[in-house]
C-alpha positions, -999 to +999 in steps of 0.1 A: +177+177+439+186+160+407+212+187+400+227+181+435+229+143+428+246+150+395+271+173+412+278+145+437+285+121+408+309+147+393+327+151+426+329+113+430+347+112+396+368+144+401+400+125+395+387+113+361+376+149+352+411+161+359+433+134+345+416+129+311+416+166+301+452+169+313+463+140+292+444+154+262+461+188+266+495+171+267+488+150+236+474+181+218+505+201+225+528+175+209+504+172+179+500+210+172+535+222+180+548+213+145+518+227+126+527+251+098+516+287+098+484+296+080+481+323+054+448+338+044+442+359+013+409+376+005+395+396-024+362+413-031+341+412-063+316+440-070+283+427-083+265+460-090+233+445-076+231+470-047+251+499-062+226+526-071+249+542-096+246+510-117+208+513-119+205+550-129+192+541-164+173+510-153+136+517-147+132+487-125+157+500-100+173+479-072+157+446-064+140+438-031+159+421-002+145+386-010+154+390-047+189+403-037+194+372-015+185+349-043+207+367-068+237+367-044+231+330-037+231+323-074+264+342-079+280+324-050+269+290-062+283+298-097+317+306-081+316+272-064+309+253-096+332+223-101+343+235-136+355+268-121+373+252-092+389+228-117+402+258-135+421+268-104+434+232-100+448+233-136+464+267-132+481+256-099+494+225-115+507+243-146+524+268-124+542+241-103+552+223-135+566+253-153+577+277-126+611+271-109+596+282-075+565+260-070+538+268-044+543+235-026+570+209-023+566+184-051+549+151-042+564+117-047+542+111-077+553+144-092+590+136-087+586+104-106+575+122-138+599+123-167+603+154-189+581+140-216+554+132-190+557+168-176+552+183-211+522+160-217+507+169-184+511+207-191+496+202-225+465+183-212+460+207-182+462+237-206+438+222-231+413+213-203+416+249-189+410+265-223+380+244-230+366+245-195+365+207-192+370+182-164+393+153-163+376+120-170+380+090-147+373+066-175+404+076-195+436+061-179+458+091-189+434+117-175+428+095-144+465+096-137+466+134-141+438+136-116+458+115-092+487+139-097+464+168-086+454+148-055+490+141-046+496+179-046+463+186-029+453+207-058+422+187-066+387+202-063+379+185-030+411+197-013+406+233-025+370+235-014+380+225+022+399+258+027+379+280+003+350+302+013+328+325-008+303+346+011+284+379+007+302+407+027+273+414+051+247+435+033+270+452+009+273+449-029+305+427-026+312+390-026+341+381-004+364+353-016+390+338+007+414+309+009+437+296+036+468+276+030+504+271+043+518+295+016+510+332+012+516+331-026+494+300-030+465+316-011+467+348-032+470+328-065+439+307-057+417+337-048+428+357-078+425+329-103+390+318-091+378+354-092+391+360-127+377+327-140+344+335-124+342+370-140+351+356-174+327+327-172+298+348-158+304+377-183+305+353-213+275+333-201+254+364-194+264+381-226+255+349-246+222+345-229+213+382-234+223+380-271+203+349-276+173+366-260+177+396-282+180+375-313+149+355-304+129+386-295+139+402-328+126+373-348+095+372-326+089+409-333+093+404-370+068+375-369+043+396-351+047+425-375+043+403-405+011+388-389-002+424-383+005+434-419-012+403-432-044+409-412-044+446-421-040+438-458-069+412-456-092+438-442-082+463-469-089+438-497-123+429-482-133+466-481-122+472-517-140+440-529-173+450-512-171+487-518-169+496-481-155+530-471-165+535-436-192+512-422-196+532-390-201+565-408-225+549-434-245+531-407-247+564-387-258+583-418-285+558-426-296+558-390-298+596-388-318+596-420-342+570-407-348+591-376-354+622-396-378+604-420-397+590-390-400+624-375-413+638-408-437+609-411-451+615-377-455+652-386-473+643-419-496+619-401-505+645-375-512+670-404-533+644-422-554+637-392-559+673-384-569+682-420-594+653-422-609+663-389-612+699-399-628+690-433-653+668-416-662+697-393-667+721-422-689+696-441-713+695-412-718+733-416-731+729-452-766+716-460-772+695-491-785+725-512-753+744-504-731+715-515-750+714-548-744+750-555-708+746-544-701+715-566-719+731-596-700+764-593-664+751-588-664+722-611-650+742-640-621+754-618-612+719-604-592+709-634-566+737-629-563+730-592-559+693-598-531+699-624-512+721-599-517+695-571-502+668-593-472+690-600-469+697-563-471+659-554-444+651-580-421+678-566-428+667-530-418+632-540-385+644-555-379+665-524-383+634-501-362+612-523-334+639-524-332+636-487-350+670-483-326+689-506-332+727-501-331+731-539-366+716-542-379+737-514-382+769-534-402+752-562-425+736-537-432+770-521-438+785-555-463+758-565-480+761-531-484+799-537-499+792-572-523+766-558-534+791-532-542+817-558-562+792-579-581+782-548-588+819-542-601+823-577-623+793-571-636+808-539-644+841-557-665+822-582-685+802-556-722+803-562-738+802-529-772+805-515-780+842-515-794+839-480-762+825-464-727+840-468-703+810-466-676+820-491-648+819-466-657+784-454-657+771-489-623+785-495-609+770-462-623+736-471-606+736-504-573+745-489-577+718-462-583+692-489-551+702-507-531+700-475-547+666-467-537+652-501-502+666-497-498+650-463-511+617-475-487+617-505-458+627-483-464+597-460-464+574-490-431+589-502-415+588-467-425+551-463-408+543-496-377+561-485-377+543-451-380+510-469-350+518-491-330+529-460-338+497-441-327+477-471-294+496-473-289+491-435-296+454-437-270+451-464-244+466-441-250+441-412-230+411-426-203+435-438-201+450-404-197+416-387-170+406-410-152+439-407-154+437-369-139+402-370-110+415-391-106+445-368-106+423-337-078+401-352-059+433-361-063+446-325-050+414-311-021+414-336-013+450-326-013+441-289+010+411-294+033+431-317+035+459-291+042+435-262+069+418-282+084+451-292+084+463-256+101+431-244+126+435-273+134+471-264+137+463-227+160+434-232+181+453-257+183+482-232+194+458-204+220+443-227+234+478-234+233+488-197+237+454-179+256+454-146+291+440-150+308+421-121+343+432-116+373+424-093+376+453-069+409+446-053+434+419-063+446+397-035+483+399-025+504+376-003+499+385+033+516+378+067+507+346+085+476+344+106+479+346+144+488+312+158+459+291+169+480+264+186+473+276+221+436+279+213+436+244+199+452+230+230+428+248+253+398+237+231+411+201+233+411+203+271+377+219+272+363+194+247+377+164+266+363+178+299+329+184+283+330+149+268+336+134+302+309+154+318+285+143+290+294+107+295+289+110+333+256+127+327+244+100+304+254+074+329+237+094+356+206+100+335+201+063+327+212+051+361+181+039+380+199+027+411+188+041+444+216+059+463+199+081+489+169+078+512+148+105+495+152+087+462+140+054+477+109+072+491+101+090+459+104+059+437+083+036+459+058+062+473+063+046+507+076+061+540+112+060+551+123+052+586+160+056+584+192+045+567+225+027+577+260+033+565+283+006+552+303-015+576+335-029+564+349-062+575+340-099+572+323-115+602+296-098+623+307-090+659+280-072+679+304-063+707+327-046+681+297-026+669+288-013+703+318-014+725+345+002+703+337+039+707+368+054+691+359+043+655+338+070+638+322+046+614+309+024+643+298+055+661+278+067+631+262+032+627+253+031+664+236+066+661+217+055+630+205+023+648+193+044+677+174+067+653+158+037+637+149+023+671+131+055+680+112+056+648+102+019+653+089+027+688+068+055+674+053+031+648+046+002+672+028+024+698+028-004+724+027-033+700+055-058+703+059-079+671+082-063+644+089-081+611+121-072+591+119-081+554+133-071+521+126-073+483+155-097+476+182-117+494+213-102+509+199-067+514+211-065+551+181-078+571+202-098+595+225-069+604+195-047+610+176-073+630+205-081+653+216-045+657+181-034+664+177-062+690+210-052+706+199-016+707+167-025+725+186-045+750+208-015+758+177+003+771+168-027+793+142-042+770+137-079+770+141-088+734+132-120+714+150-124+680+133-149+657+151-162+626+123-168+602+144-170+571+143-208+564+162-203+531+191-184+546+192-188+584+221-164+590+211-155+626+208-192+635+243-198+620+257-168+639+241-171+673+239-210+675+206-210+695+194-240+715+157-234+706+144-237+670+111-228+655+104-263+644+106-274+680+090-244+697+058-243+677+053-280+682+068-291+716+066-259+736+101-262+751+113-241+780+150-235+773+164-205+752+198-194+740+207-158+749+229-135+728+231-112+758+214-109+792+182-094+777+183-110+742+169-144+734+171-161+700+148-186+683+165-201+652+155-226+625+171-256+609+166-242+574+153-261+544+124-258+520+097-253+546+072-225+555+059-213+589+024-226+584+039-260+574+054-261+609+021-255+627-014-241+620-022-204+622-042-205+654-016-224+674+011-200+662-010-170+673-014-186+707+024-191+710+029-154+700+005-144+727+026-163+752+058-147+739+043-112+741+037-117+778+074-126+783+092-101+760+090-064+755+099-066+718+098-095+693+119-090+661+114-114+632+137-117+603+115-130+574+126-143+540+126-117+512+093-109+495+107-125+464+101-159+482+063-151+480+043-169+507+074-179+528+077-142+538+040-133+537+031-160+562+053-144+588+038-110+581+004-124+593+016-123+629+035-090+628+022-058+642+045-037+621+068-044+591+100-027+580+118-034+548+155-032+541+167-020+507+204-020+498+217+012+482+232+010+447+205-013+435+175-005+412+139-016+416+132-043+391+100-046+372+092-079+391+096-061+425+070-035+417+043-061+427+060-066+461+059-028+466+023-028+457+018-056+483+034-034+510+011-005+501-019-027+506-010-038+542-035-013+557-009+006+577+012-023+589+041-013+568+062+012+589+088+022+563+120+015+545+155+012+559+182+021+533+212+000+540+248+007+529+240+043+521+269+064+510+260+093+533+285+112+555+281+117+592+255+144+600+252+162+632 
């Protein structure tokens, strides 16, 4: 629906939509017909970022898409640097000052320069170009040279307007293009900018890489010196404290400690076993046998004791020598000698003749010797363990200090290796870095296809679109009501019908109903008939109909008179009451003989007729209300009398904006219809009146849209 209404607005302004684009096209034609031809020159710069052949020696390979995007963006922004574009400006100006065939026609400012000024300008531009500097606006001389660039449109801002630098899709190339009115100029700008960029980028990258290599070289030397210093400190500490290899020494001491502990456990087991066995053997001898035994072997004990002492001394040396096998043969020899002496002692035992215990005596003697050997071995082993623990405890502080030195050396080695790897990688990249290069130098080309016709067409389309947008904005913010459906939607109240616009000044009912050949009158008559039918359906036998509106001059009078005349055409006896005291149009038109002020007080008998079946009650006007004329009960009784005499009573009331002056009439109406003039909007203050109509409990019959711009419908 909204689209249809908008299309109606466009159709209403169709002349505007045709004339304005047409005028725009004509003006555009005269503006573009003298435009100069455009020449575009392009060139490509290979970056090596995507080219696989440039990364054959590079272990990192080709960067990822996001990294490539960042790198290409960085290269493009470098090309757009002000200092590089200024280089092009200087080269262009030097060319036009020195070459007999300049790129552009000299400007007025350039023509005013003397030969000396020209030489000075060439010298300054050349010096600025060689030193990659910009002209200063704070120096009058350089400020004038900058104005000279602007006059020739060689300044940085003018060049940027027609210059474009983009990545050529997803390739390895950067596309540089420039558009101007000279083929030679376009090619010169593109080539100069590309060469200046390559020189600047190569010099900058090479300088940065060399600086990085120099820095990393110094850094590597510092880390190497630090590593050597820490290593030398550890060496001096070991020499000073007599440390060869702490780990091996500690391991050797630990192994010896374990071995001595094992031998100690073995000796303790032998000692316990020998003591227990000797105790068992002693129980087998009675006191008399021990007396014989002690008396018999006493002379042999001295030799055994001497051998035992020699064996104890040799065992001690064996333990202290860390169980050197050299002492083992001597120990075995002494053990054999001790056994022989014990055997001799056993042969000389004097025992009780009644009991043969020679063998037990010999075993006991051997066990005593083994017991003494085990006991002495334990003592020697304990001394050796004590010495080992002392040596081990001496190694603990040395080990902590050495480990601290070693940790510092490990960290120094790591830092040195990291620095060395970074140095080697940077040095490798410096040797195999990708070089940007100019792939194809730009050459003067033919003029671009003319865009004059396209510009003319675009101007027409743009003006047409602009007009449509303006009309749409007007339509979008237009809150006026133009059709019946819009009135019903905005008020949420029913609609009975609508009336078309009637041209002309004075109101002539006979002209409205008797002139059949006028289509506009015929349509109006048909619409009145439709409204009359809808009103009959709403009244349903009731007789009092009030016609009101939201504001003055909405068309209540025309509707009331036309509706009264329509009822008279179907032989209805009609009473038309002019209840609008503020604007008594009906009274002024019909000139009735009976007035409300008289009727509701004096009960007169005479009436003034508009036609045979229409009677009118007018009013004198003024600042007065209905209930000020008479009280409500008396007025109701008068309306009861009128209902008996007439088939339909139509009351034109004041507008609802007059507050109680209108609402007093509505007390006596059976149904109410409201007139709304098309082309007006519902004001905020009128929303309360609409709310009042909604709360009339069904008395409101509906709206009549007056002066609607709607064509005749069959």
